[in-house]
Structures are given as structure tokens and as C-alpha cells.
C-alpha angles and dihedrals in degrees: 000000000000113000095241091061093073088068096050110120112255094015112159122213120220119236122258143132136237091248093052092050093047091050093052117132092243095051115100135181122334110255103170146355142195139179095290107018148029127218123218138183113263109235091199098052126025091202093058137066131205119228117199123182154121126296105236096208126060088231111055090208089063096049114116097219095047092046088052092051092049090050097049093048087061097042100045095204112167093223086067121069125263107250119194105181142350129199127193122200137186106245109240093191116098113253144079097294106095098178138031132189143211119202128186111203143150121292112247137184119256117232091243089071094057124101123234090250090055090052091050089052090059089065094044098045103033106027104022091227109161106143116127092238094055093043089051091051091056096044093050093054110084101184112088095212091051089052089053089049089057089052091049090047090067091051092050089051089057091048096050099039120108093224092055099153094052094044092048091061088068091070105090096197113085096205092050090051090052091049093049091048091050093048092048089053092049090050088074089072107021136045113255112239102176115155142137095280099053097053116076134176148235122210111226134173086262097050136272119336119210115230120193106217108173113002100154137066126180137338116285 
């Protein structure tokens, strides 16, 4: 199923259960989990993962994560993940969760696997932050996730500032500017949930690339 199809008016979702999806022949070992989803190895493609979880909203079209996926599929910004397919199912298990999902997407690197020098490079390459005070702030922080939170703090400042257009020009990386602009626009409808555990990374010949994987929660 192409991701846009889940937003087609009148679309009907086939029945299934979390257990059935997790026991699928293409689903490999569990590699991570959060409040609403689990991530597994993809047995059919070593460069992909399979994410299986619960739709937070009773209407899948109003779910923050699914809306984000639909948006990034259209935009094709490299600071968002590559998503191949998404499937939505009616949950046949009794309970309050009416819908569940299965997403096949690219395999990324968690922030906990980055080195301190790679974190520093995020500031230099993507934000252009070189002042001694800001460098000292990063070097003094020992926890990798907290260092990533400092990086994200600058992005949130751009998103919440009144002079957004002028502030945005300070970000030297074009793709990061596009991602921040897209997330700010989506913030009008959905609650921003951007933190150190829902941004991941790619290693490239030019250094690590931040990838925003799940920055939104529910409708405002």
C-alpha cells in the first residue's frame, strides 16, 4: 500500500492484531521500542526496519505520526526518513486501540551510537554554531542524548520565534531549513514532540546527517 492511500476518502482498513503483525514472516528481531510502537529487523531487506504500533487517534487521518509520514513522503527532504510503505489495520483485539500500523522504512543510527566529535560536527555543519560559550556547553555535557537535546533546542528556538523567516536564514544547511519549515507548519495542527530519542542519524562521507523520525504527537 502506498502511504498516500491511507488518506483516501472512504478507505477501509483490513482487520489484524499486533501479535499477528509481529509474527509476520518478514519481521525479524526486536531492535527498539517506545510508548506506541516497536521496531524490528526487516528479514527481506537489511537496510530497512519494520515499525509496528498503535495509532494514537481514533481516526488514523488525525494521528500525528501518520500525518507526518504522509507529509514527508510528498516532500522528499533528506533530513526526514525514507519510508517505503505503510499499512493500517483495524485492531481485532478487544481494547481501546481501534487501529494499528506497520511501516517499512530505512534503517537509521540511534544517537546513542554517535561519538562526541560527531555531535560537535552537527553544530558546525548544520547550525554554524562556533562561539566559545556554545562549544563549552557541548563539551561539558557528557551524555550523548543530552548533547542532541542541546542541538534540538536551537531548532525549537527557530520554530517558536516570532521572526521565524529571519531566524531560519541562520541555518546554513538547506535541507535542515526545509525540515524546520515543514515541522513549523505541521505544528499548527499537531503537538510538537521533538526530543533526543526521535531524531536518528545517517553516516555519510560528509559526516552524520540528522533525520527526524517521529516529531509529532496528537492533534492540538
